[in-house]
C-alpha positions in Angstrom: -9.5 -5.5 11.2 -8.1 -9.0 11.9 -4.4 -9.9 11.6 -1.9 -12.5 12.7 1.8 -12.7 13.2 1.7 -16.5 12.9 2.1 -16.6 9.1 4.5 -14.7 6.8 3.0 -14.3 3.3 5.0 -14.0 0.1 3.9 -14.1 -3.5 6.2 -15.7 -6.0 6.0 -13.7 -9.2 8.7 -15.8 -11.0 10.5 -13.9 -13.7 7.6 -11.7 -14.7 8.2 -8.0 -15.3 7.0 -5.7 -12.4 3.7 -3.9 -12.9 3.9 -0.1 -12.5 0.9 2.2 -12.7 0.9 6.0 -12.3 -0.9 7.5 -9.3 -4.3 9.1 -10.0 -4.7 12.8 -9.4 -6.4 13.5 -6.1 -7.8 16.7 -4.6 -6.0 18.2 -1.6 -8.8 17.1 0.7 -8.5 13.4 -0.5 -4.7 13.7 -0.3 -5.1 14.6 3.4 -7.4 11.7 4.0 -4.9 9.3 2.3 -2.0 10.7 4.4 -4.0 10.3 7.6 -5.0 6.8 6.8 -1.5 5.7 5.8 0.0 7.2 9.0 -2.7 5.4 11.1 -2.0 2.0 9.4 1.8 2.5 9.8 1.4 3.3 13.5 -0.9 0.3 14.1 1.5 -2.0 12.3 -1.0 -2.9 9.6 1.4 -1.8 6.8 5.1 -1.2 6.7 7.4 0.9 4.5 9.0 -0.9 1.5 11.0 -0.3 -1.6 9.6 -2.3 -4.6 9.6 -2.0 -8.4 5.9 -2.7 -8.2 3.5 0.2 -7.9 -0.3 0.7 -8.0 -2.4 3.8 -7.3 -4.3 4.1 -4.1 -8.1 4.2 -4.3 -10.7 5.7 -1.9 -14.4 4.9 -1.7 
């Protein structure tokens, strides 16, 4: 997975209302996979915690 620290990316949404979608139900096995992958991405600095009015469910393939 490629990444750079040379550019900071922001998306200007103007005055639009935040999109909020409920999470999908997932099995305990998939929940464990999601937790493991999120922890791994946090530890590798790929993602970071945030508080936002926007929300979308996670998907696994």
